[in-house]
C-alpha positions in Angstrom: 160.6 72.7 95.1 157.3 73.1 93.2 157.0 71.4 89.8 156.0 73.4 86.7 152.5 72.0 87.0 152.2 73.1 90.6 153.4 76.6 89.8 151.0 77.0 86.9 148.1 75.7 89.1 148.9 78.3 91.7 149.5 81.2 89.3 146.3 80.5 87.2 144.2 79.4 90.2 143.2 76.1 88.5 143.6 72.5 89.6 146.9 70.6 89.0 144.9 67.9 87.1 143.6 70.6 84.6 147.2 71.8 84.1 148.4 68.2 83.5 145.6 67.6 81.0 146.3 70.8 79.1 150.0 70.2 78.9 149.3 66.6 77.5 147.0 68.1 74.9 149.4 70.8 73.8 152.3 68.3 73.7 150.1 66.1 71.5 149.9 68.8 68.8 146.4 70.1 69.6 145.7 73.8 69.0 144.3 76.2 71.6 141.1 76.9 69.7 140.4 73.1 69.4 141.2 72.4 73.1 139.0 75.3 74.2 136.1 74.3 72.1 136.2 70.5 71.9 138.1 69.3 75.0 136.1 71.0 77.7 135.6 67.9 79.8 139.4 67.3 79.8 140.3 70.9 80.7 137.3 71.6 83.0 136.0 74.2 80.6 139.1 76.5 80.5 138.7 79.4 78.1 141.0 80.2 75.2 142.3 83.2 77.2 143.3 81.0 80.2 144.8 78.4 77.8 146.9 81.0 76.0 148.2 82.4 79.4 149.0 78.8 80.5 150.8 78.1 77.2 152.9 81.3 77.5 153.8 80.6 81.1 154.5 76.9 80.3 156.9 78.0 77.6 158.7 80.5 80.0 159.0 78.0 82.8 160.3 75.2 80.5 162.9 77.7 79.2 163.7 78.6 82.8 164.3 74.9 83.7 166.4 74.4 80.6 168.5 77.4 81.5 169.0 76.1 85.0 170.2 72.8 83.6 172.7 74.5 81.3 174.1 76.8 84.1 174.5 73.8 86.5 176.3 71.8 83.8 178.6 74.7 82.8 179.6 75.4 86.5 180.0 71.7 87.1 182.4 71.4 84.1 184.4 74.2 85.7 184.7 72.1 88.8 183.1 74.8 90.9 179.6 73.4 91.5 178.7 72.9 95.2 175.6 71.4 96.6 174.5 74.7 98.1 175.0 76.5 94.8 173.1 73.8 92.9 170.1 74.1 95.3 170.1 77.9 95.0 170.0 77.6 91.2 167.2 75.1 91.3 165.1 77.3 93.6 165.2 80.3 91.2 161.9 81.5 90.0 163.1 83.9 87.3 165.8 83.9 84.6 167.2 87.0 86.2 167.9 85.1 89.4 169.6 82.3 87.5 171.8 84.8 85.6 172.8 86.5 88.9 174.0 83.2 90.3 175.8 82.3 87.1 177.5 85.7 86.8 180.7 84.9 88.8 181.2 81.8 86.6 180.4 83.4 83.3 183.3 83.7 80.8 184.2 87.4 80.9 185.6 89.8 78.3 188.9 91.4 79.3 188.0 93.7 82.2 190.1 95.6 84.6 189.7 92.7 87.1 190.7 90.0 84.6 193.7 92.0 83.6 194.7 92.4 87.3 194.3 88.6 87.7 196.6 88.1 84.7 199.1 90.2 86.5 199.1 87.8 89.4 197.2 90.1 91.9 194.4 87.8 92.9 196.2 86.5 96.1 196.6 90.2 97.2 192.9 90.8 96.6 192.0 87.7 98.6 194.2 88.8 101.5 192.6 92.3 101.4 189.0 91.1 101.3 189.6 88.5 104.0 190.2 91.3 106.5 192.6 89.5 108.8 195.8 91.1 107.5 198.1 92.6 110.1 201.2 94.6 109.3 202.3 96.8 106.4 200.0 96.3 103.5 202.2 98.4 101.1 205.2 96.3 102.0 203.1 93.1 101.3 201.9 94.5 98.1 205.4 95.2 96.9 205.9 91.4 96.8 203.6 91.4 93.7 205.7 93.8 91.7 206.5 92.3 88.3 207.8 94.4 85.4 207.1 91.7 82.9 203.5 91.7 83.9 203.2 95.4 84.1 203.1 95.8 87.9 205.6 98.5 88.5 204.6 100.0 91.8 202.8 99.1 95.0 200.1 101.6 94.1 199.4 99.7 90.8 199.3 96.5 92.7 196.8 97.8 95.2 194.6 99.4 92.5 194.6 96.1 90.6 193.6 94.2 93.7 190.8 96.8 94.3 189.6 96.1 90.7 189.4 92.4 91.5 187.4 93.1 94.7 185.1 95.5 92.8 184.2 92.7 90.4 183.8 90.2 93.2 181.3 92.5 94.9 179.5 93.1 91.6 179.1 89.4 90.9 177.5 88.6 94.3 173.9 87.6 93.6 172.7 88.5 97.1 173.9 92.1 96.8 172.4 92.5 93.3 169.1 91.2 94.5 169.0 93.6 97.5 169.9 96.6 95.3 167.4 95.7 92.6 164.6 95.4 95.2 165.6 98.8 96.7 165.5 100.5 93.3 162.2 98.8 92.4 160.8 100.0 95.7 162.3 103.5 96.1 163.8 104.4 92.7 162.7 107.3 90.5 162.6 107.6 86.7 164.0 111.0 85.9 163.8 112.5 82.3 165.1 115.7 80.8 165.0 117.0 77.3 164.6 119.9 74.9 163.7 120.6 71.3 163.4 123.7 69.2 160.4 122.1 67.4 157.1 121.1 69.2 157.2 117.4 70.2 154.9 114.9 71.9 157.5 114.7 74.7 157.2 118.2 76.2 155.8 117.0 79.5 158.9 114.8 79.9 161.5 117.7 79.5 161.7 117.8 83.3 159.8 114.9 84.7 160.1 112.5 87.7 158.0 109.4 88.6 158.4 106.4 90.9 159.7 103.2 89.3 157.1 101.1 91.2 154.1 103.1 89.9 155.0 104.5 86.4 152.3 103.3 84.0 153.1 101.3 80.8 152.2 104.0 78.3 154.6 106.5 79.9 157.4 104.0 79.9 156.9 103.4 76.1 156.6 107.2 75.5 159.8 107.9 77.4 161.6 105.1 75.5 160.6 106.5 72.2 161.7 110.0 73.2 165.0 108.6 74.2 165.3 106.7 71.0 164.6 109.9 69.0 167.4 111.6 71.1 165.0 114.2 72.5 165.0 112.8 76.0 167.7 111.7 78.5 166.6 109.1 81.0 168.1 107.8 84.2 167.0 106.0 87.3 168.0 107.5 90.7 167.8 106.2 94.2 169.4 107.0 97.6 173.0 105.8 96.9 174.0 106.3 100.5 171.6 103.4 101.5 173.3 101.1 99.0 176.8 102.1 100.1 176.0 101.5 103.7 174.5 98.1 102.9 177.5 97.1 100.9 179.9 98.3 103.6 178.0 96.2 106.2 178.6 93.2 104.0 182.2 93.9 102.9 184.1 95.8 105.6 185.7 93.6 108.2 186.6 96.2 110.9 190.2 96.1 109.9 191.7 99.6 109.5 194.5 98.4 107.3 192.3 96.8 104.6 188.9 98.6 105.0 190.2 101.8 103.4 190.8 99.8 100.2 187.5 97.9 100.5 185.6 101.1 100.8 187.1 102.3 97.5 186.1 99.0 95.9 182.6 99.3 97.2 182.2 102.8 95.7 183.9 101.8 92.5 181.8 98.6 92.1 178.5 100.4 92.7 179.3 103.3 90.3 181.1 101.4 87.5 179.7 97.9 87.6 176.6 97.3 89.7 174.4 100.3 89.2 174.7 100.7 85.4 174.0 97.0 85.0 171.0 96.9 87.3 169.7 100.2 85.9 169.7 98.6 82.4 168.0 95.5 83.8 165.3 97.5 85.5 164.7 99.6 82.4 164.4 96.4 80.4 162.0 94.9 83.0 159.9 98.1 82.9 159.9 97.9 79.1 158.9 94.3 79.1 156.1 95.1 81.5 155.0 98.0 79.4 155.1 95.9 76.2 153.0 93.2 77.9 150.5 95.9 78.9 150.4 97.4 75.4 150.0 94.0 73.9 147.1 93.2 76.2 145.3 96.4 75.2 146.1 95.8 71.5 144.6 92.3 71.8 141.4 93.6 73.4 141.0 96.3 70.8 141.7 94.0 68.0 139.2 91.4 69.3 136.5 94.1 69.5 137.2 95.3 66.0 137.3 91.8 64.5 134.1 90.7 66.3 132.0 93.6 65.2 128.8 92.4 63.6 128.7 92.0 59.9 126.0 93.5 57.7 124.5 90.6 55.8 122.3 90.6 52.8 123.0 94.3 51.8 124.4 95.8 48.6 127.2 98.1 49.7 128.9 101.1 48.1 132.5 101.3 49.4 133.6 104.9 49.4 137.4 105.7 49.7 137.6 109.5 50.1 140.4 111.6 48.7 141.3 115.0 47.3 143.6 115.3 44.3 143.1 111.9 42.8 139.3 111.8 43.6 137.1 109.6 45.7 137.2 105.9 44.7 133.9 103.9 44.6 133.3 100.2 44.6 129.9 98.5 44.4 129.6 95.1 46.1 126.7 92.7 46.0 125.3 91.1 49.2 128.0 88.4 49.0 130.9 90.9 48.6 131.3 90.3 44.9 132.6 93.3 43.0 129.9 94.7 40.6 131.2 98.1 39.5 133.9 100.7 40.1 134.0 104.5 39.6 135.9 107.7 40.6 134.2 110.9 41.5 135.7 114.3 42.3 133.5 115.8 45.0 136.3 117.3 46.9 139.1 119.9 46.3 140.6 120.8 44.0 137.9 119.9 41.5 134.9 120.3 43.9 132.5 118.7 41.4 129.8 118.1 43.9 126.9 118.3 41.4 128.5 115.8 39.0 129.5 113.5 41.8 126.0 113.4 43.2 124.6 112.6 39.8 127.0 109.7 39.4 126.3 108.4 42.9 122.5 108.5 42.3 123.0 106.5 39.1 124.9 103.9 41.0 122.4 103.8 43.8 119.5 103.4 41.5 121.2 100.9 39.2 122.3 98.5 41.9 119.7 99.2 44.6 122.4 100.1 47.1 121.4 99.7 50.7 124.3 101.3 52.6 127.4 103.3 52.0 130.6 102.3 53.8 132.7 105.5 54.1 136.4 105.4 55.0 137.4 107.7 57.8 140.6 109.0 56.3 141.6 112.1 54.3 138.6 114.0 52.9 136.1 111.8 54.7 134.3 114.8 56.4 134.0 116.6 53.1 132.7 113.4 51.5 130.3 113.0 54.4 128.6 116.3 53.4 128.1 115.0 49.9 126.7 111.7 51.2 124.3 113.4 53.6 122.9 115.5 50.7 122.7 112.3 48.5 120.7 110.5 51.1 118.2 113.4 51.3 117.8 113.6 47.5 117.4 109.9 47.0 114.7 109.9 49.7 112.9 112.8 48.1 113.1 111.5 44.5 112.6 107.7 45.0 111.5 107.2 48.6 114.6 105.0 49.1 116.0 104.5 52.5 119.8 104.9 52.1 122.2 104.7 55.1 125.9 105.2 55.6 128.4 104.1 58.2 131.8 105.4 58.8 134.4 102.6 59.0 138.1 102.7 59.9 140.2 102.6 56.8 143.4 101.8 58.7 145.5 99.4 56.8 143.4 99.7 53.6 146.4 101.2 51.7 148.6 98.4 53.0 146.2 95.8 51.7 145.7 97.6 48.4 149.4 97.3 47.5 149.8 93.8 48.9 150.6 90.6 46.9 147.3 89.2 48.2 145.2 92.1 46.8 147.0 91.8 43.5 146.1 88.1 43.4 142.4 88.8 44.3 142.0 91.7 41.9 144.8 91.5 39.3 143.0 93.8 36.8 141.8 96.4 39.3 143.9 99.5 40.0 145.6 99.7 43.4 143.6 102.9 44.3 140.3 101.1 43.7 141.2 98.1 45.9 141.1 100.3 49.0 137.4 101.1 48.3 136.7 97.4 47.9 138.3 96.7 51.3 136.3 99.5 52.9 133.1 98.1 51.6 133.9 94.6 52.6 134.9 95.7 56.1 131.3 96.7 56.7 129.9 93.4 55.2 132.2 91.2 57.2 134.9 92.9 59.3 136.6 89.6 60.3 136.9 88.1 56.8 138.3 91.4 55.4 140.6 92.5 58.3 142.4 89.1 58.5 144.0 90.0 55.1 146.0 92.8 56.8 148.9 92.6 59.2 147.2 93.3 62.6 149.8 95.9 63.4 148.5 98.0 60.5 144.9 98.0 61.6 145.4 101.1 63.8 144.0 99.9 67.2 147.3 99.6 69.2 149.1 101.7 71.8 152.8 102.4 70.9 152.7 99.2 68.8 155.8 100.3 66.9 157.7 100.4 70.2 156.9 96.8 71.1 159.0 93.7 70.3 157.7 92.6 66.9 157.9 88.9 67.5 156.1 89.1 70.8 153.4 91.3 69.3 152.9 89.2 66.2 152.5 86.0 68.3 149.9 87.6 70.6 147.9 89.2 67.8 147.9 86.0 65.7 146.4 84.3 68.7 143.6 86.8 68.9 142.8 86.5 65.2 142.9 82.7 65.5 140.5 82.8 68.5 138.1 85.2 66.7 138.1 83.2 63.4 137.5 79.9 65.1 134.9 81.3 67.4 132.9 82.6 64.4 133.5 79.7 62.1 134.4 79.8 58.4 132.4 78.9 55.3 134.6 76.3 53.6 133.3 77.1 50.1 133.9 80.9 50.0 136.7 81.5 52.5 139.9 83.1 51.2 143.3 81.5 51.9 144.1 84.4 54.4 141.0 83.5 56.4 141.5 79.7 56.2 145.1 80.0 57.4 143.8 81.2 60.8 141.6 78.1 61.3 142.8 75.6 63.8 145.1 73.0 62.3 145.5 74.8 58.9 148.6 76.6 57.8 149.1 78.8 54.8 150.1 75.9 52.6 147.1 73.8 53.4 144.8 76.9 53.0 146.2 77.3 49.5 145.6 73.6 48.8 141.9 73.9 50.0 141.3 76.7 47.5 143.1 74.8 44.8 140.9 71.7 45.5 137.8 74.0 45.2 139.0 75.4 41.9 139.7 71.9 40.5 136.7 69.9 41.9 134.1 72.6 42.6 132.5 73.3 46.0 133.0 71.0 48.9 130.0 68.8 49.3 130.7 67.8 52.9 133.4 68.0 55.6 134.7 64.5 54.8 136.1 65.8 51.5 138.7 67.8 53.5 140.6 64.5 53.9 141.2 64.5 50.1 143.0 67.9 50.3 146.7 67.6 49.7 148.7 67.6 53.0 145.5 67.7 55.2 145.9 64.5 57.2 143.8 63.0 60.0 145.3 65.2 62.7 144.7 68.4 60.8 141.2 67.2 60.0 140.5 66.6 63.7 141.7 70.2 64.6 139.9 72.1 61.8 136.7 70.2 60.9 134.5 71.7 63.6 135.4 75.2 62.6 134.6 74.8 58.9 131.0 75.1 57.7 129.6 73.4 54.5 126.2 74.9 53.9 125.7 72.8 50.8 126.2 69.5 52.5 123.5 66.9 52.7 124.7 66.3 56.3 123.1 69.3 58.2 125.6 68.9 61.0 128.3 70.0 58.6 126.8 73.5 58.8 127.2 73.7 62.6 130.1 73.8 65.1 129.3 70.3 66.2 132.5 68.3 65.6 132.3 65.2 63.4 133.5 63.1 66.3 130.2 64.0 68.1 127.8 63.4 65.1 126.6 60.1 66.4 125.9 61.5 69.8 124.1 64.5 68.3 121.9 62.3 66.2 121.1 60.0 69.1 120.1 63.2 71.0 117.7 64.1 68.3 116.1 60.7 68.4 115.8 60.7 72.2 114.1 64.2 72.0 111.8 63.0 69.2 113.3 65.2 66.5 114.1 64.2 62.9 117.0 65.2 60.7 114.5 67.2 58.6 113.6 69.2 61.8 117.3 70.1 62.1 117.5 71.0 58.4 114.5 73.2 58.6 115.6 74.8 61.9 112.6 73.5 63.9 114.5 72.8 67.1 113.7 76.0 68.9 112.1 74.2 71.9 115.1 71.8 72.3 116.1 73.3 75.7 112.5 72.7 77.0 112.7 69.0 76.0 116.2 68.7 77.5 115.0 70.1 80.8 112.2 67.6 80.9 114.7 64.7 80.9 117.6 66.4 82.7 121.0 67.3 81.2 122.9 65.0 83.4 120.7 62.0 82.6 121.0 62.8 78.9 124.7 63.0 79.1 124.9 59.6 80.8 122.6 58.0 78.1 124.7 59.5 75.3 128.1 58.9 76.9 128.9 62.6 76.3 130.3 65.1 78.8 127.8 67.7 80.1 129.9 70.6 78.8 130.1 69.2 75.3 126.4 68.3 75.4 125.5 71.8 76.3 127.5 73.1 73.3 125.8 70.6 71.0 122.3 71.7 72.2 123.2 75.3 71.8 124.3 74.7 68.3 121.3 72.5 67.3 118.9 75.2 68.5 120.4 77.7 66.1 122.6 75.9 63.5 125.3 78.0 61.8 124.7 80.9 64.2 127.1 83.8 64.1 128.2 84.7 67.6 129.0 88.3 66.7 126.8 91.0 68.2 124.1 92.9 66.3 125.5 95.9 64.4 125.3 99.2 66.2 123.1 101.8 64.5 125.0 103.9 62.0 126.0 107.3 63.1 124.4 109.9 60.8 125.7 113.3 59.9 126.2 115.6 62.9 126.7 118.8 61.0 130.2 119.1 62.5 132.9 118.5 59.9 136.1 120.2 61.2 137.8 121.1 64.4 137.0 124.8 64.0 133.3 124.0 64.3 133.6 122.6 67.8 132.7 124.5 70.9 133.2 123.5 74.5 130.0 122.0 75.9 128.8 120.5 72.6 127.2 117.0 72.9 128.1 114.7 70.1 127.8 111.0 69.2 131.0 109.2 68.4 132.6 105.8 67.7 135.4 104.4 69.8 138.3 104.0 67.4 141.1 103.0 69.8 141.6 102.4 73.6 144.8 103.0 75.5 145.9 102.9 79.1 145.1 106.5 79.6 141.8 106.8 77.8 139.8 106.3 74.6 140.0 107.9 71.2 136.6 108.8 69.8 135.7 109.6 66.1 133.2 112.5 66.5 133.0 113.6 62.9 136.1 115.8 62.5 139.4 114.7 61.0 141.1 114.3 64.4 139.8 111.8 66.9 139.1 113.3 70.3 140.5 111.9 73.6 138.4 110.9 76.6 141.0 110.8 79.3 140.5 107.9 81.8 139.4 110.5 84.4 136.6 111.6 82.1 135.2 108.2 81.2 132.7 107.9 84.1 131.5 109.6 87.2 132.7 106.5 89.1 136.4 105.4 89.5 137.7 103.6 86.4 140.6 101.2 86.9 141.2 100.8 83.1 139.4 102.3 80.1 138.6 98.8 78.7 136.3 98.3 81.7 134.1 101.1 80.3 134.4 101.1 76.5 135.7 98.9 73.6 136.5 99.5 70.0 133.4 100.0 67.9 131.2 101.3 70.8 128.8 104.2 70.0 129.1 106.7 72.8 127.8 110.2 73.7 130.6 112.7 74.5 130.8 116.3 75.6 133.5 118.6 74.2 135.8 120.0 77.0 138.6 121.7 75.2 139.9 122.3 71.7 143.5 123.0 70.8 143.5 123.8 67.1 147.2 124.5 67.0 148.2 121.1 68.3 145.0 119.5 66.8 143.9 118.0 70.1 140.3 117.6 71.3 139.5 116.8 74.9 136.2 115.0 75.5 134.2 113.8 78.5 131.7 110.9 78.9 130.8 112.1 82.5 127.3 113.0 83.3 127.0 116.7 84.2 
């Protein structure tokens, strides 16, 4: 039997030694971001994605081994454990297989079979299933009549024995495995439904698809339709195949007993085996679908969080609305709130002239560089106003003013949150949304970590996915993004700090409290003075926290303090000074390294090659932000509602969400359009994420418009 390490090595296609090292690091309390970044020599350079997959599988396999031990112990305590059974349990690769073997020994509720056993009918069942009985079975059954136990006729005795046999058949792991494999291979998902009102489930009112090939998004859609009591769902398969298989295993060729065994086979399949296995397979399909949905959510969330920030710009956050007006927040180039306002450029007031006057006043007073417009209700009407504002500002003052449409998903959740109340106790809830929209443009990562990832609006059926599993996965994505970018220790909020390796919410609050009491951190070492932040937490977090104000220039890089000596020796060998590092004069560092040779340098410094490469990369551009350059803003297209669309139109749009079946594109109308997977490219597309990601700017062609259902079909194919 393979060890856990051997299984992980084979599944992840990595060396057993790497697996051993990662397990040792994880068990030693090291976080995945820390291991991925600062223990590359130990892991062989495994990425955070591989490390998280390894951690998840390690957890599952350890739980599997624990369950095996429990089952073996329980069966042994019953005095029923054989060497063969123990070996079978130890060889199981899944929890389902373990539970199949445990099934006959599992304490049962009162069933028809247990009641029959209580009536003393087990010996009769054993004789019947043995198949060697000769003589009059009814006469033999009459010996089990017992009025006190409720067996008043031979018919009752035989029926009770058949119930016992039905359960014996149902509990046989070999039979269940064969039937499960058949259904997975040949079974069909069949759905039916109806509704007087239009629903998203109309295609499933009479629908059939193979169990082995049904995609994740359809499983989740069907589950939701069933939950809402619009759809009925069942799995069908050729029952005759199963009956024939069970007969071949159960019938003994004895005409006297086989007639009863046949009844038990049919009863066991219909009443016990099939409903149970159908539930198991539905559960397995759901788990698979949830995992697929989570993977898509993770990819979308990462793309959204890793969008490039706009730095050094004064931003006007614009939260559009109708009845209560459009909320405005002015933020300086560091995100500090300068001013707030409300304008009524949309219905019912429609005060466009007054709104433009007010916006001009704000633009001129604060030298605004860019407007961050939320994409929610009234955004298209607001876009008309902003487009006019830009023209007039250009004509009057020669100012170049830009705007970008950003997703406002989750802004209302943040506005009403306890965190927002702490950040802006004197600001109205409605204005906080405009602040969030503005800051999302300035630094998407720092702002979006304040919001529950499920509320950010980039998932696929996220409300149908197990909450705990989703939360754990999304938290991992946020952690990886935050630690990949790095955090400014002196301005980071508690919500951002809590995602840094080694820092929990309590320590994050303590860091901010330390800042408030003693002023800005002067260097990384001061972290050790923070309450509850010990040596282990310092080791895990220090490399991800930047201190721009520090006299130690390496404190503003991702070089870990444990490598400071090596980094400084490297500078000396390459004839650089600390001042050169401070003044960012190491641009030719790679050339100097190549002259000596990376391997020779690593030997001289006693540093691993992978770690040395990271140090060199960081010294070349200290404090660098790994996020990509911001895509050019999409300017007004002239299309503001679905009625303006015509088939064949070419439009620019922003990818807002990606699902299994395609990508949703914001094209400047209130409804996002869908580019189905078949329309993403002229070439075959295995998955939409292979072609697009959240935040991409793409050109699309309008295919169809369904105004009644508010659906827009788009294509990215070249004509």
